[in-house]
VOPAGU-2260 file (C-alpha; in pm, 1 decimal, decimal comma):
REM VOPAGU-2260
SITE   aa  ch    i         X         Y         Z
SITE  MET   A    0    1966,8    4295,7   -1355,5
SITE  PRO   A    1    2049,0    3928,2   -1459,5
SITE  LEU   A    2    2398,5    3798,6   -1424,1
SITE  VAL   A    3    2582,9    3686,1   -1722,8
SITE  HIS   A    4    2922,8    3510,3   -1711,0
SITE  ARG   A    5    3195,4    3650,0   -1937,2
SITE  GLY   A    6    3235,4    3433,7   -2254,2
SITE  MET   A    7    2888,7    3284,9   -2224,2
SITE  SER   A    8    2574,0    3412,8   -2393,7
SITE  ALA   A    9    2236,8    3412,2   -2229,3
SITE  PRO   A   10    1989,0    3148,3   -2349,4
SITE  THR   A   11    1766,6    3242,2   -2648,8
SITE  THR   A   12    1437,5    3128,6   -2746,2
SITE  SER   A   13    1463,1    3141,4   -3120,2
SITE  SER   A   14    1231,2    2961,1   -3335,9
SITE  ARG   A   15    1518,2    2713,7   -3419,6
SITE  SER   A   16    1560,4    2599,8   -3058,3
SITE  LEU   A   17    1191,9    2572,2   -3002,4
SITE  SER   A   18    1123,0    2365,3   -3318,2
SITE  HIS   A   19    1397,6    2122,8   -3201,6
SITE  VAL   A   20    1215,6    2091,3   -2874,0
SITE  SER   A   21     868,9    2035,3   -3024,8
SITE  ARG   A   22    1023,4    1770,9   -3265,9
SITE  ALA   A   23    1190,0    1585,9   -2973,2
SITE  THR   A   24     857,6    1571,5   -2789,3
SITE  ALA   A   25     622,6    1503,3   -3069,8
SITE  GLY   A   26     675,5    1120,8   -3041,0
SITE  SER   A   27     764,2    1075,6   -3400,4
SITE  GLY   A   28     989,4     779,6   -3327,8
SITE  PRO   A   29     896,1     420,8   -3241,8
SITE  ARG   A   30     694,8     389,5   -2906,5
SITE  ARG   A   31     895,6     201,7   -2636,0
SITE  HIS   A   32     733,9     -76,8   -2460,7
SITE  ARG   A   33     671,3      -5,6   -2101,0
SITE  ARG   A   34     924,4    -179,1   -1869,6
SITE  ARG   A   35     800,3    -448,2   -1662,8
SITE  SER   A   36     892,2    -472,0   -1294,6
SITE  PHE   A   37    1084,3    -747,0   -1142,4
SITE  TRP   A   38     770,5    -889,4    -981,9
SITE  GLN   A   39     578,9    -874,1   -1306,0
SITE  ARG   A   40     842,0   -1058,4   -1471,0
SITE  SER   A   41     859,2   -1315,1   -1186,1
SITE  LEU   A   42     495,1   -1364,9   -1147,2
SITE  ASP   A   43     456,5   -1426,1   -1528,3
SITE  GLU   A   44     732,3   -1691,0   -1506,8
SITE  ALA   A   45     546,2   -1848,5   -1205,7
SITE  ARG   A   46     211,8   -1861,6   -1417,0
SITE  ASP   A   47     383,2   -2022,3   -1692,2
SITE  THR   A   48     551,3   -2308,9   -1484,3
SITE  GLY   A   49     221,7   -2415,9   -1324,5
SITE  ASP   A   50     421,1   -2542,5   -1027,3
SITE  TRP   A   51     618,4   -2381,0    -722,9
SITE  PHE   A   52     830,8   -2096,2    -847,7
SITE  ARG   A   53    1127,3   -1968,1    -643,5
SITE  ILE   A   54    1139,4   -1580,6    -661,0
SITE  PRO   A   55    1499,9   -1504,0    -767,2
SITE  LYS   A   56    1596,5   -1279,0    -492,3
SITE  LEU   A   57    1686,4   -1333,9    -124,9
SITE  TYR   A   58    1519,0   -1155,1     148,0
SITE  THR   A   59    1549,4   -1108,3     533,3
SITE  LYS   A   60    1301,5   -1325,2     737,3
SITE  LYS   A   61    1062,7   -1045,6     808,9
SITE  THR   A   62    1043,4    -907,6     451,1
SITE  ALA   A   63     997,7   -1276,3     327,4
SITE  GLN   A   64     722,4   -1335,4     577,5
SITE  GLN   A   65     540,3   -1001,8     461,6
SITE  ILE   A   66     584,7   -1082,0      70,4
SITE  ALA   A   67     448,7   -1429,4     118,5
SITE  SER   A   68     158,4   -1285,9     322,4
SITE  ASP   A   69      96,9   -1037,2      44,3
SITE  VAL   A   70     101,8   -1289,2    -221,1
SITE  ARG   A   71    -144,5   -1522,8     -38,7
SITE  CYS   A   72    -390,7   -1230,0      22,9
SITE  ALA   A   73    -357,1   -1072,4    -320,8
SITE  HIS   A   74    -704,7   -1169,8    -430,1
SITE  LEU   A   75    -865,9   -1010,9    -128,3
SITE  ARG   A   76    -718,5    -652,8    -209,7
SITE  PRO   A   77    -782,3    -412,8    -489,9
SITE  THR   A   78    -472,7    -425,0    -727,4
SITE  SER   A   79    -431,3     -45,8    -655,5
SITE  VAL   A   80    -319,7    -124,5    -309,1
SITE  HIS   A   81     -80,2    -407,3    -383,3
SITE  ARG   A   82     281,8    -354,6    -265,0
SITE  VAL   A   83     391,0    -615,7    -522,7
SITE  ARG   A   84     295,9    -550,3    -893,1
SITE  GLY   A   85     201,0    -795,5   -1129,6
SITE  PHE   A   86    -120,2    -956,9    -994,1
SITE  ALA   A   87    -428,8    -940,4   -1216,1
SITE  PRO   A   88    -763,3    -889,6   -1041,2
SITE  GLY   A   89    -901,3   -1216,8    -888,1
SITE  GLU   A   90    -590,0   -1426,6    -905,9
SITE  VAL   A   91    -535,8   -1685,1    -625,3
SITE  TRP   A   92    -176,5   -1751,5    -529,2
SITE  GLU   A   93     -13,6   -1985,5    -267,5
SITE  SER   A   94     317,0   -1873,4    -123,7
SITE  LYS   A   95     573,7   -1983,0     146,4
SITE  TRP   A   96     905,3   -1853,9     269,2
SITE  ILE   A   97    1195,3   -2070,9     383,0
SITE  PRO   A   98    1552,3   -2009,3     515,4
SITE  THR   A   99    1816,4   -2063,7     247,5
SITE  THR   A  100    2171,4   -2184,4     254,0
SITE  ILE   A  101    2264,9   -1996,5     -59,7
SITE  GLY   A  102    2286,6   -1656,5      80,7
SITE  ALA   A  103    2411,0   -1480,4     396,0
SITE  PRO   A  104    2298,2   -1636,8     735,2
SITE  GLY   A  105    1925,1   -1533,6     806,4
SITE  ASP   A  106    1836,4   -1498,1     435,9
SITE  CYS   A  107    1528,0   -1647,2     325,4
SITE  GLU   A  108    1367,0   -1750,2     -25,8
SITE  VAL   A  109    1001,2   -1689,6    -118,8
SITE  TRP   A  110     820,6   -1951,0    -328,2
SITE  VAL   A  111     493,4   -1882,1    -498,6
SITE  ARG   A  112     256,3   -2099,2    -692,7
SITE  PHE   A  113     -31,9   -1970,1    -923,9
SITE  LEU   A  114    -358,7   -2139,9    -837,8
SITE  GLY   A  115    -593,5   -1967,4   -1085,4
SITE  GLU   A  116    -864,4   -1711,2   -1079,3
SITE  LYS   A  117   -1117,5   -1674,0    -776,7
SITE  PHE   A  118   -1421,3   -1729,2   -1007,3
SITE  SER   A  119   -1257,3   -2034,4   -1175,1
SITE  LEU   A  120   -1183,9   -2179,3    -833,7
SITE  ALA   A  121   -1552,8   -2135,5    -724,8
SITE  GLU   A  122   -1687,5   -2309,0   -1037,3
SITE  GLY   A  123   -1441,1   -2593,1   -1029,1
SITE  GLY   A  124   -1520,2   -2681,5    -668,6
């Protein structure tokens, strides 16, 4: 026998409550734009600058080294296995990490520069 607390009624499935649910999930309102990740926004900014761009976060030395390596090798891997989101297939990036003086001792900055697409580089060279 189901337990019902005194003073509370059991949930019902009247047509009124179900119609409310179906309206809420029907998508009748304006569609929201998908949120872009920190890395998608940062890489978009880096593409727009055309020069070195400092990623606006600080990292430990090991993490900065790994991120810089991931960015440099992004064109060699399928986008489905990237740990960093925001790369388009075939994009070639240069990256470096350096210790910083603006954060805690041991913090590092990651810098990236968009070089172009893999096929464009081959045609130009």
